[in-house]
C-alpha angles and dihedrals in degrees: 000000000000090000092051092048092051089049092048094051091049091050091048092055092051092050093047090049090047090053093047090048088053092051091050093048087052089057093251131126119274092193134313131051124240122223106265096043142080134201121255123204111212128182117215128215092279094054096253124137110252104207129189100058121128139185137195113274101216097205091054095039088059088055091052094053090048091053091051093047094049091050093050089049089060102266115140126229093253094052090045090053091051094048092051092050093047088054093050096244109158116231131219108314088005094289127138114269119258132191093244092053085060102039099037124175125301099211094046094041092230132142134060094281094051101042107120090193089081090068094045099270120124113202122196137176096033093142141013133212126235134173117250104231092208095055104015087230124134114250133186127237126187119243122222112266092244092067094054118114113222124190129180115240106173094169085067098055115129101165135045122238098252095056090046092050095051091049092050091048092053089047092052091047091052091049092048094047118121092247095052096044091053090048093050092046091064091057088220092180093065094058120079110225110233113253117254130204093268100033105144095356102089119088133172114259091213105053103008091239124136124271108233136191111286101182129328100309105013135092124201139170109282092210094047090051089048092060101257122140094266110135095206096092104142119092129220136212118266097217102056089044093054087048089051094050095049092051090051093047089052101041109023115025092058100042111157099245090051091050090050092050093049092048092053092046094047091049092050090049091053093045088051089051091048092050088052091046092053090052094048089047088057091051091049090049091052092049090046090052091051093048093051091052093052088049092053093049090052093049090049090052091049090051091052090056101263100139127166137141089247093051092052092045089053091051092049090052095047090048092053090049091050092052090051092051092050091050090053090052094050093049096063110150116232121235118257109241123232119275107257100176133083098261096177094056093044091047095052089048092051091048092049090052090051090047088056094048091054089073093061115078091211096057100027100095092052092047090050092051091051093046094047089060089067096052118078098170141341115210115200117196125202122277115287128189117340092359097300120146133205108234120189118196120199114193136181109242095195088064089048090055090053092048091048094051099036126218096288099040093046090052091050093046095048102034107215096335117092123191104296123240095251093059092044090057102041108035107083135148126208121217111232098033109118088008138074111292113272093249115155135161109248 
């Protein structure tokens, strides 16, 4: 049966692919809809819906022509995306325009500027999908050009050949330029960049998007660079921002009054859990006493000669329930004792040590990993007066407590109970709240 199932699935895949190829050779869609077109539902002579037909969407076609004309005029994809977003032109699927949407990928034939459908050529089978055995995810792999299936669809033409040729010549000239050749020769996409202190932690305070690398030592809003309507366009240096965050971690996120407030709130939380646990324990003890009485009654009945399958099944069920109740009583969690150490002083001392180890290449990675656990998010605002920025640091105070106490001291202070997951997720402190805004010149 397993062999037949595998053969059936393979045969079904081949038949599906053959059907899609037939639709493409007939000039119809095999799935997906390019920007500039819309689907048309037709009914044949037998009254059946004939799907897969498309026609030119004139409003979107005008946008396509505008993009090609701007590109031939010397405007780059990033600038084009920004202009379209500023003009309120919706992109594919209603999303904002990005430079990659316009530029595309040469080998895969994607992007607005490389879509041959705009000159009346429908290209199919450019890529295939396989499953990555390591992750189980579906990944795409390009097919060689000789396996592509190209069908003429003159009724879907949007551009003339002259405009298309000029755009392709400029794309090829950019690809063959010295700067692009040098960048491609390094095969930078194969090298994993080393993780820095703030990798994946910095976000834009205006749009909420990620701040990405913009050059060797700079960060900038990814959405702003992609041409969206984010106003936080100016980048900032990574080094001064990391120094600023380290100083905030050491001096502000673990201020004594915040530590005291956290310790009080945490202790109240643990005491409330203890009270609830005691109440639950009394309920379990009462249930256990009742179950044991029922078991005793059933045993007495069996001893007196009353035997039946239902009676034995009832006894087995009550015995299993009794064992569960006993296990619950034996697994009572201890109460976390009050913090009796100066956490703020210990915390600043530990962060100072980690800061020092950052300077040593041998221990830098380990120090970065420890410090990253203290940082939940860093929000960077746009430039203010004289180049200053408002930076908001959100840290996880539960991790700060663990760093302050250390592994051995934390275990001794809390017995077998570590800081629970709910407190780890929910208890946070924001640098700048209750203090002067974190505004520094970078």
